[in-house]
KOLLUMTOR-509762 format. One record per residue (C-alpha): x negated, y negated, z; chain; residue number from 1. Coordinates in steps of 0.001 Angstrom, whole numbers. Layout:
# KOLLUMTOR-509762
<<X, Y, Z>, A, NUM>;
...
END
This chain:
# KOLLUMTOR-509762
<<0, 0, 0>, A, 1>;
<<-1456, -3366, -986>, A, 2>;
<<-1494, -6177, 1519>, A, 3>;
<<91, -9534, 775>, A, 4>;
<<95, -12819, 2697>, A, 5>;
<<2966, -13425, 5066>, A, 6>;
<<4824, -16637, 4285>, A, 7>;
<<6152, -18847, 7043>, A, 8>;
<<9795, -19718, 6546>, A, 9>;
<<9726, -22642, 8975>, A, 10>;
<<7257, -25186, 10255>, A, 11>;
<<5197, -24249, 13276>, A, 12>;
<<7189, -24719, 16458>, A, 13>;
<<10536, -24978, 14645>, A, 14>;
<<13203, -22763, 16233>, A, 15>;
<<14892, -20441, 13718>, A, 16>;
<<17206, -17479, 14252>, A, 17>;
<<14113, -15272, 14122>, A, 18>;
<<12663, -17233, 17034>, A, 19>;
<<15442, -16094, 19366>, A, 20>;
<<15292, -12361, 18599>, A, 21>;
<<15301, -10284, 21766>, A, 22>;
<<15255, -6609, 22621>, A, 23>;
<<18692, -5099, 23158>, A, 24>;
<<19511, -1589, 24347>, A, 25>;
<<17802, -102, 21280>, A, 26>;
<<15029, -2379, 20002>, A, 27>;
<<15373, -5565, 17992>, A, 28>;
<<18304, -5857, 15607>, A, 29>;
<<19821, -8572, 13400>, A, 30>;
<<20799, -9645, 9899>, A, 31>;
<<18072, -8912, 7361>, A, 32>;
<<16538, -12068, 5828>, A, 33>;
<<18270, -14253, 8385>, A, 34>;
<<17397, -12905, 11817>, A, 35>;
<<14799, -10464, 10550>, A, 36>;
<<12558, -12373, 8157>, A, 37>;
<<9267, -11098, 6742>, A, 38>;
<<7475, -13482, 9067>, A, 39>;
<<9338, -12299, 12148>, A, 40>;
<<8727, -8623, 11472>, A, 41>;
<<5044, -9230, 10722>, A, 42>;
<<4733, -11075, 14035>, A, 43>;
<<6526, -8219, 15774>, A, 44>;
<<4072, -5753, 14249>, A, 45>;
<<1135, -7761, 15517>, A, 46>;
<<2698, -8103, 18968>, A, 47>;
<<3390, -4362, 19159>, A, 48>;
<<-178, -3541, 18177>, A, 49>;
<<-1604, -5883, 20806>, A, 50>;
<<620, -4697, 23653>, A, 51>;
<<869, -968, 22883>, A, 52>;
<<-2824, -624, 22089>, A, 53>;
<<-4768, 2178, 20459>, A, 54>;
<<-5968, 2224, 16884>, A, 55>;
<<-3272, 4307, 15136>, A, 56>;
<<459, 3819, 14549>, A, 57>;
<<3204, 5804, 12806>, A, 58>;
<<6079, 4032, 11021>, A, 59>;
<<9200, 4970, 9089>, A, 60>;
<<12475, 3475, 7904>, A, 61>;
<<16040, 4344, 7021>, A, 62>;
<<17654, 3932, 3604>, A, 63>;
<<19040, 397, 3718>, A, 64>;
<<18017, -1988, 948>, A, 65>;
<<15929, -4279, 3133>, A, 66>;
<<13978, -1420, 4682>, A, 67>;
<<11050, -1212, 2282>, A, 68>;
<<10293, -4915, 2412>, A, 69>;
<<10609, -5159, 6186>, A, 70>;
<<8541, -2034, 6717>, A, 71>;
<<5813, -3567, 4534>, A, 72>;
<<5918, -6700, 6692>, A, 73>;
<<5713, -4633, 9867>, A, 74>;
<<2748, -2684, 8499>, A, 75>;
<<994, -5921, 7559>, A, 76>;
<<1180, -7035, 11155>, A, 77>;
<<-103, -3699, 12441>, A, 78>;
<<-2956, -3539, 9938>, A, 79>;
<<-3938, -7129, 10701>, A, 80>;
<<-4572, -6002, 14282>, A, 81>;
<<-6798, -3137, 13160>, A, 82>;
<<-4269, -305, 13210>, A, 83>;
<<-4586, 2715, 10944>, A, 84>;
<<-943, 3175, 9958>, A, 85>;
<<666, 6496, 9102>, A, 86>;
<<3619, 5673, 6844>, A, 87>;
<<6403, 8265, 6714>, A, 88>;
<<8489, 6045, 4366>, A, 89>;
<<12183, 7107, 4623>, A, 90>;
<<12388, 9317, 7696>, A, 91>;
<<14805, 9950, 10559>, A, 92>;
<<14013, 8080, 13751>, A, 93>;
<<13426, 11331, 15666>, A, 94>;
<<10854, 12383, 13068>, A, 95>;
<<8831, 9236, 13786>, A, 96>;
<<9151, 9851, 17518>, A, 97>;
<<8033, 13473, 17025>, A, 98>;
<<4873, 12399, 15199>, A, 99>;
<<4183, 9794, 17896>, A, 100>;
<<4513, 12536, 20515>, A, 101>;
<<2453, 15086, 18607>, A, 102>;
<<-360, 12625, 17899>, A, 103>;
<<-196, 10626, 21130>, A, 104>;
<<207, 7348, 19226>, A, 105>;
<<2792, 4525, 19176>, A, 106>;
<<5465, 4369, 16506>, A, 107>;
<<8078, 2130, 14941>, A, 108>;
<<11212, 2636, 12852>, A, 109>;
<<12771, -46, 10665>, A, 110>;
<<16458, 703, 11131>, A, 111>;
<<19730, -728, 12369>, A, 112>;
<<20987, 2756, 13220>, A, 113>;
<<24774, 2946, 12706>, A, 114>;
<<25204, -705, 11568>, A, 115>;
<<26081, -1654, 7992>, A, 116>;
<<23382, -2241, 5378>, A, 117>;
<<23250, -6040, 5857>, A, 118>;
<<21682, -5525, 9277>, A, 119>;
<<18292, -4115, 10082>, A, 120>;
<<16069, -3745, 13098>, A, 121>;
<<12891, -2360, 14596>, A, 122>;
<<12762, 406, 17187>, A, 123>;
<<9457, 876, 18975>, A, 124>;
<<7968, 3920, 20666>, A, 125>;
<<5060, 3926, 23096>, A, 126>;
<<2187, 6348, 22606>, A, 127>;
<<3700, 9799, 23046>, A, 128>;
<<7032, 9026, 21391>, A, 129>;
<<8885, 7522, 24349>, A, 130>;
<<11093, 4421, 24137>, A, 131>;
<<9468, 1381, 25706>, A, 132>;
<<10050, 644, 29365>, A, 133>;
<<11574, -2739, 30126>, A, 134>;
<<8301, -4247, 31348>, A, 135>;
<<6556, -3288, 28115>, A, 136>;
<<9453, -4653, 26057>, A, 137>;
<<9156, -7975, 27872>, A, 138>;
<<5431, -8078, 27115>, A, 139>;
<<5980, -7328, 23406>, A, 140>;
<<8761, -9901, 23231>, A, 141>;
<<6604, -12575, 24856>, A, 142>;
<<3692, -11915, 22502>, A, 143>;
<<6066, -11894, 19526>, A, 144>;
<<7432, -15342, 20377>, A, 145>;
<<3945, -16676, 21045>, A, 146>;
<<2812, -15524, 17602>, A, 147>;
<<5904, -16805, 15837>, A, 148>;
<<5438, -20285, 17260>, A, 149>;
<<1678, -20371, 16669>, A, 150>;
<<-177, -22427, 14113>, A, 151>;
<<461, -21033, 10588>, A, 152>;
<<-3207, -20181, 10205>, A, 153>;
<<-2926, -17604, 12977>, A, 154>;
<<121, -15909, 11449>, A, 155>;
<<-933, -15538, 7809>, A, 156>;
<<-2308, -12081, 6993>, A, 157>;
<<-5407, -11840, 4846>, A, 158>;
<<-6168, -9126, 2298>, A, 159>;
<<-9336, -8334, 4226>, A, 160>;
<<-7487, -7111, 7311>, A, 161>;
<<-9472, -4491, 9216>, A, 162>;
<<-6849, -1749, 9453>, A, 163>;
<<-5500, 585, 6774>, A, 164>;
<<-2337, 2420, 5771>, A, 165>;
<<-1719, 5837, 4281>, A, 166>;
<<1135, 8323, 3799>, A, 167>;
<<2106, 10785, 6497>, A, 168>;
<<1839, 13854, 4292>, A, 169>;
<<4083, 16665, 5515>, A, 170>;
<<4936, 15019, 8831>, A, 171>;
<<8706, 15031, 8296>, A, 172>;
<<8562, 18678, 7223>, A, 173>;
<<6658, 19557, 10397>, A, 174>;
<<9267, 17809, 12509>, A, 175>;
<<12023, 19685, 10669>, A, 176>;
<<10236, 22979, 11286>, A, 177>;
<<10070, 22207, 14994>, A, 178>;
<<13817, 21536, 15027>, A, 179>;
<<14520, 24855, 13300>, A, 180>;
<<12207, 26650, 15737>, A, 181>;
<<14097, 25239, 18736>, A, 182>;
<<16536, 28180, 18715>, A, 183>;
<<13736, 30719, 19083>, A, 184>;
<<14212, 32655, 15874>, A, 185>;
<<17967, 32988, 16113>, A, 186>;
<<20188, 32434, 13082>, A, 187>;
<<23235, 30343, 12219>, A, 188>;
<<24272, 32916, 9652>, A, 189>;
<<28009, 33259, 9279>, A, 190>;
<<28767, 29612, 10070>, A, 191>;
<<30302, 27421, 7361>, A, 192>;
<<29383, 23813, 8064>, A, 193>;
<<30194, 20511, 6346>, A, 194>;
<<27501, 17868, 6893>, A, 195>;
<<28046, 14106, 6512>, A, 196>;
<<24623, 12465, 6152>, A, 197>;
<<25926, 8848, 6260>, A, 198>;
<<23827, 8107, 3145>, A, 199>;
<<21009, 7742, 5624>, A, 200>;
<<17597, 9139, 6385>, A, 201>;
<<18811, 12707, 7031>, A, 202>;
<<20352, 12983, 3559>, A, 203>;
<<17801, 15477, 2313>, A, 204>;
<<16272, 17100, 5365>, A, 205>;
<<19405, 17629, 7474>, A, 206>;
<<21260, 20049, 5203>, A, 207>;
<<17956, 21717, 4288>, A, 208>;
<<17233, 22660, 7913>, A, 209>;
<<20726, 24039, 8510>, A, 210>;
<<20531, 26141, 5337>, A, 211>;
<<17109, 27441, 6371>, A, 212>;
<<18738, 28766, 9536>, A, 213>;
<<21340, 30698, 7547>, A, 214>;
<<24344, 28377, 7681>, A, 215>;
<<26508, 27875, 4620>, A, 216>;
<<26430, 24111, 4096>, A, 217>;
<<28517, 21642, 2116>, A, 218>;
<<27128, 18109, 2006>, A, 219>;
<<28907, 14730, 2028>, A, 220>;
<<27454, 11234, 1630>, A, 221>;
<<23851, 12156, 869>, A, 222>;
<<23204, 9810, -2053>, A, 223>;
<<21806, 6584, -542>, A, 224>;
<<21641, 3530, -2805>, A, 225>;
<<20459, 952, -275>, A, 226>;
<<23910, -476, 422>, A, 227>;
<<26071, 2546, 1247>, A, 228>;
<<24391, 3613, 4495>, A, 229>;
<<27123, 4188, 7127>, A, 230>;
<<29724, 2822, 4679>, A, 231>;
<<33010, 4606, 5503>, A, 232>;
<<31029, 7685, 6439>, A, 233>;
<<28796, 9217, 9082>, A, 234>;
<<29284, 9375, 12837>, A, 235>;
<<31072, 6003, 13013>, A, 236>;
<<33616, 6918, 10318>, A, 237>;
<<34146, 10707, 10134>, A, 238>;
<<37590, 10705, 8488>, A, 239>;
<<36504, 12280, 5217>, A, 240>;
<<34467, 14855, 7115>, A, 241>;
<<37545, 15771, 9148>, A, 242>;
<<39577, 16202, 5986>, A, 243>;
<<36981, 18299, 4169>, A, 244>;
<<36333, 20589, 7146>, A, 245>;
<<40028, 21497, 7250>, A, 246>;
<<40339, 21705, 3465>, A, 247>;
<<37347, 24067, 3121>, A, 248>;
<<38195, 26165, 6146>, A, 249>;
<<34785, 25395, 7663>, A, 250>;
<<33858, 26366, 11193>, A, 251>;
<<32480, 22919, 12002>, A, 252>;
<<31529, 19512, 10677>, A, 253>;
<<28406, 17542, 11534>, A, 254>;
<<28175, 13732, 11155>, A, 255>;
<<24860, 11892, 11469>, A, 256>;
<<24382, 8134, 11707>, A, 257>;
<<22099, 6168, 9407>, A, 258>;
<<18812, 6988, 11133>, A, 259>;
<<19907, 10425, 12398>, A, 260>;
<<19211, 9867, 16082>, A, 261>;
<<22818, 10636, 16952>, A, 262>;
<<25468, 13096, 15811>, A, 263>;
<<29154, 13872, 16265>, A, 264>;
<<30905, 17118, 15389>, A, 265>;
<<34305, 18116, 14004>, A, 266>;
<<36103, 21358, 14884>, A, 267>;
<<37936, 23607, 12436>, A, 268>;
<<41203, 21728, 12979>, A, 269>;
<<39570, 18401, 12104>, A, 270>;
<<39306, 17087, 15667>, A, 271>;
<<36282, 14933, 16458>, A, 272>;
<<33964, 16374, 19114>, A, 273>;
<<32080, 13475, 20665>, A, 274>;
<<28801, 13259, 22542>, A, 275>;
<<30447, 13891, 25908>, A, 276>;
<<31889, 17161, 24666>, A, 277>;
<<28641, 18193, 22972>, A, 278>;
<<26685, 17572, 26180>, A, 279>;
<<29344, 19415, 28194>, A, 280>;
<<29155, 22522, 26013>, A, 281>;
<<25364, 22545, 26036>, A, 282>;
<<25300, 21982, 29810>, A, 283>;
<<27643, 24892, 30491>, A, 284>;
<<25653, 27138, 28146>, A, 285>;
<<22317, 26161, 29670>, A, 286>;
<<23575, 26625, 33198>, A, 287>;
<<24770, 30137, 32391>, A, 288>;
<<21324, 30910, 30939>, A, 289>;
<<19555, 29306, 33930>, A, 290>;
<<18021, 26691, 31629>, A, 291>;
<<19486, 23595, 33301>, A, 292>;
<<17113, 22264, 35977>, A, 293>;
<<18940, 21710, 39262>, A, 294>;
<<22196, 22254, 37318>, A, 295>;
<<22215, 18527, 36526>, A, 296>;
<<22920, 16383, 33459>, A, 297>;
<<22351, 12645, 33009>, A, 298>;
<<24990, 10458, 31335>, A, 299>;
<<25977, 6799, 31226>, A, 300>;
<<28792, 4815, 32776>, A, 301>;
<<30671, 5035, 29461>, A, 302>;
<<30982, 8819, 29709>, A, 303>;
<<34572, 10001, 29857>, A, 304>;
<<35949, 10741, 33305>, A, 305>;
<<37080, 14097, 31962>, A, 306>;
<<33420, 15031, 31550>, A, 307>;
<<32743, 14505, 35235>, A, 308>;
<<35814, 16490, 36219>, A, 309>;
<<34898, 19305, 33822>, A, 310>;
<<31323, 19503, 34986>, A, 311>;
<<32468, 19714, 38588>, A, 312>;
<<34594, 22736, 37634>, A, 313>;
<<31513, 24384, 36091>, A, 314>;
<<29168, 23633, 38969>, A, 315>;
<<27158, 21014, 37076>, A, 316>;
<<26039, 17857, 38860>, A, 317>;
<<26444, 14592, 36917>, A, 318>;
<<23959, 11756, 37371>, A, 319>;
<<25274, 8417, 36031>, A, 320>;
<<23071, 5586, 34694>, A, 321>;
<<23644, 2291, 32815>, A, 322>;
<<24324, 2337, 29062>, A, 323>;
<<21267, 2938, 26891>, A, 324>;
<<19242, 6030, 26064>, A, 325>;
<<16217, 4459, 27773>, A, 326>;
<<18032, 4605, 31105>, A, 327>;
<<19098, 8188, 30439>, A, 328>;
<<15555, 9290, 29639>, A, 329>;
<<14048, 7440, 32596>, A, 330>;
<<16403, 9243, 34968>, A, 331>;
<<15732, 12569, 33271>, A, 332>;
<<11969, 12086, 33550>, A, 333>;
<<12135, 10974, 37174>, A, 334>;
<<14329, 13896, 38222>, A, 335>;
<<12852, 16561, 35974>, A, 336>;
<<16150, 17059, 34120>, A, 337>;
<<16278, 18279, 30518>, A, 338>;
<<19734, 17357, 29206>, A, 339>;
<<21434, 13981, 28979>, A, 340>;
<<22922, 11473, 26605>, A, 341>;
<<25754, 9227, 25570>, A, 342>;
<<29301, 9528, 24301>, A, 343>;
<<28138, 8100, 20962>, A, 344>;
<<26343, 11368, 20225>, A, 345>;
<<22877, 10224, 21237>, A, 346>;
<<21815, 13387, 23071>, A, 347>;
<<18392, 14067, 24581>, A, 348>;
<<16925, 17533, 25115>, A, 349>;
<<13759, 16448, 26887>, A, 350>;
<<12264, 19934, 26858>, A, 351>;
<<12424, 19803, 23060>, A, 352>;
<<12121, 16110, 22102>, A, 353>;
<<11235, 12690, 23485>, A, 354>;
<<14313, 10862, 22209>, A, 355>;
<<17784, 11415, 20784>, A, 356>;
<<17651, 13678, 17730>, A, 357>;
<<20845, 14179, 15737>, A, 358>;
<<19573, 17170, 13770>, A, 359>;
<<18172, 18880, 16863>, A, 360>;
<<21477, 18311, 18666>, A, 361>;
<<23411, 19776, 15730>, A, 362>;
<<21194, 22855, 15702>, A, 363>;
<<21521, 23314, 19471>, A, 364>;
<<25313, 22939, 19327>, A, 365>;
<<25752, 25325, 16413>, A, 366>;
<<23490, 27826, 18166>, A, 367>;
<<25867, 27728, 21153>, A, 368>;
<<28792, 28414, 18812>, A, 369>;
<<26959, 31232, 16999>, A, 370>;
<<25866, 32985, 20201>, A, 371>;
<<29263, 32630, 21853>, A, 372>;
<<31129, 33970, 18833>, A, 373>;
<<33964, 31617, 19731>, A, 374>;
<<35431, 28626, 17833>, A, 375>;
<<33946, 25204, 18513>, A, 376>;
<<37347, 23910, 19634>, A, 377>;
<<37702, 26657, 22211>, A, 378>;
<<34235, 25995, 23641>, A, 379>;
<<34861, 22258, 23796>, A, 380>;
<<38185, 22683, 25598>, A, 381>;
<<36688, 25148, 28056>, A, 382>;
<<33884, 22754, 28926>, A, 383>;
<<36021, 19663, 29604>, A, 384>;
<<39350, 17958, 29012>, A, 385>;
<<38850, 14500, 27546>, A, 386>;
<<41040, 11890, 29245>, A, 387>;
<<42600, 9172, 27048>, A, 388>;
<<40117, 6326, 26705>, A, 389>;
<<40764, 2897, 25184>, A, 390>;
<<38021, 430, 24317>, A, 391>;
<<38570, -3255, 23505>, A, 392>;
<<35834, -5677, 22417>, A, 393>;
<<36165, -9357, 23318>, A, 394>;
<<33887, -11942, 21688>, A, 395>;
<<31446, -13543, 24106>, A, 396>;
<<32081, -16847, 22353>, A, 397>;
<<35182, -17025, 24535>, A, 398>;
<<34053, -14997, 27547>, A, 399>;
<<30555, -14908, 28931>, A, 400>;
<<29259, -11775, 30676>, A, 401>;
<<28455, -13761, 33818>, A, 402>;
<<32131, -14520, 34280>, A, 403>;
<<33141, -10851, 34505>, A, 404>;
<<32660, -10877, 38267>, A, 405>;
<<35660, -13206, 38514>, A, 406>;
<<37875, -10281, 37497>, A, 407>;
<<36846, -7921, 40300>, A, 408>;
<<40168, -8213, 42119>, A, 409>;
<<42164, -7574, 38928>, A, 410>;
<<39953, -4590, 38048>, A, 411>;
<<40401, -3112, 41518>, A, 412>;
<<44170, -3504, 41249>, A, 413>;
<<44289, -1722, 37903>, A, 414>;
<<42061, 1118, 39135>, A, 415>;
<<44254, 1561, 42218>, A, 416>;
<<47273, 1904, 39942>, A, 417>;
<<45526, 4458, 37697>, A, 418>;
<<44477, 6649, 40628>, A, 419>;
<<41853, 9421, 40636>, A, 420>;
<<42405, 10222, 36945>, A, 421>;
<<41658, 6711, 35734>, A, 422>;
<<38937, 4106, 35820>, A, 423>;
<<37914, 727, 34369>, A, 424>;
<<34562, -465, 33039>, A, 425>;
<<33926, -4005, 31779>, A, 426>;
<<30432, -4879, 30567>, A, 427>;
<<28533, -7029, 28108>, A, 428>;
<<27228, -5154, 25060>, A, 429>;
<<23467, -4871, 24668>, A, 430>;
<<23647, -4741, 20851>, A, 431>;
<<26586, -6977, 19876>, A, 432>;
<<27937, -10385, 21040>, A, 433>;
<<30952, -8876, 22765>, A, 434>;
<<32242, -7882, 26190>, A, 435>;
<<33515, -4292, 26210>, A, 436>;
<<36668, -3430, 28156>, A, 437>;
<<37060, 307, 28661>, A, 438>;
<<39978, 1989, 30402>, A, 439>;
<<40611, 5685, 31021>, A, 440>;
<<43899, 7030, 32320>, A, 441>;
<<45990, 10159, 32623>, A, 442>;
<<48033, 9125, 29561>, A, 443>;
<<47212, 7154, 26423>, A, 444>;
<<50064, 4729, 27116>, A, 445>;
<<48680, 3879, 30558>, A, 446>;
<<45209, 3322, 29124>, A, 447>;
<<46529, 1093, 26330>, A, 448>;
<<48548, -1105, 28679>, A, 449>;
<<45704, -1556, 31139>, A, 450>;
<<43135, -2257, 28423>, A, 451>;
<<45306, -4876, 26737>, A, 452>;
<<45953, -6574, 30080>, A, 453>;
<<42281, -6729, 31054>, A, 454>;
<<41100, -7738, 27576>, A, 455>;
<<43518, -10660, 27719>, A, 456>;
<<42080, -11726, 31053>, A, 457>;
<<38532, -11595, 29672>, A, 458>;
<<39572, -13643, 26644>, A, 459>;
<<41091, -16299, 28907>, A, 460>;
<<37926, -16762, 30955>, A, 461>;
<<36250, -20168, 30487>, A, 462>;
<<33457, -20358, 27878>, A, 463>;
<<29874, -19943, 28959>, A, 464>;
END
């Protein structure tokens, strides 16, 4: 890859949208060319190199149109700081994390995950393939802003930069082989599976791995064109997958997101099986096989109350943490636990991977189904009963997160009315400018009424 000068889009010291980029719950994310300019991503690359250290780095990207250009800008920043960069090009996020873990080096993925193609972002991994701790994120963010506001002469990249860049030959294939090997030589033969690749980075490798394990696979949305990633497909929009699974008489459907770090499933009747249910089934299976340390799983506050009730019935302890896979992994590492994740389908098997891996999760889930010899729907229902859950998003332009505390009395009143089979959670999103109002209840009607009531209260709060 040839190096080119980075061009400043604003005068030194001028505040642009790039200047106010901050880490959310999953890296830096924004609108490509507006929030994420070439200059900003180059500065982020330089900041990451300085803070994370070492002399090697692995990078990859998803399939959105802006990915190649932004990845080149990121690499320029890394190379300018002396890094030897291993470029995987289009690769799932977990593949980059796997290489970082295998090689003991930091990594980065240019991706906006499940967002539409207009957005993009950068996810960073510390040496060893782990998401950055908050203190390290703060250090990278501070160095990034210092670089972005520096004199132009200190930001421009010269063609004589001391680092270098080369392709990561075979790295994605090695990751895929490790995923296939995670079921210890067992087979998925006899399973008919429909796979929705979200026109993302698992479009080629995902179906290939499942076929290599003996599954009969039909593929949807595996023809990325730069603008169709996550477009009416994938884990955020599985309607076509649901239809095709039923139409083909498949045993299961699998839906990845754009960078394949999360996955949802669909049962033979077309019902969506979310991350809570996937974790529940895997937890029950692992406990029976004595493969669940201290019979404990780690989940977030957004996990359905039905999960907690189901796990109690199966003798599994539930440890709850704030939203974000970083919090899940930190708790897993501290307690020595090996299974955790989020309702979104971001599931972590820490004995097999360092981060959420959609393909690994799909393989683990289908292995449970194959060994049990029972339908996915039956296993899901046996593991837990999902309580009705309603989520409302309220723009923070009309309700600031700091004002949520003013609703404590109202929240307590609603929870008292819902009883032991209901709960309320109101929080500011870490990835979008919204406040999320979540209500669970014994019936869908109860949940709807309570959510609408509380969302209206949030909307009526005074502006920040």
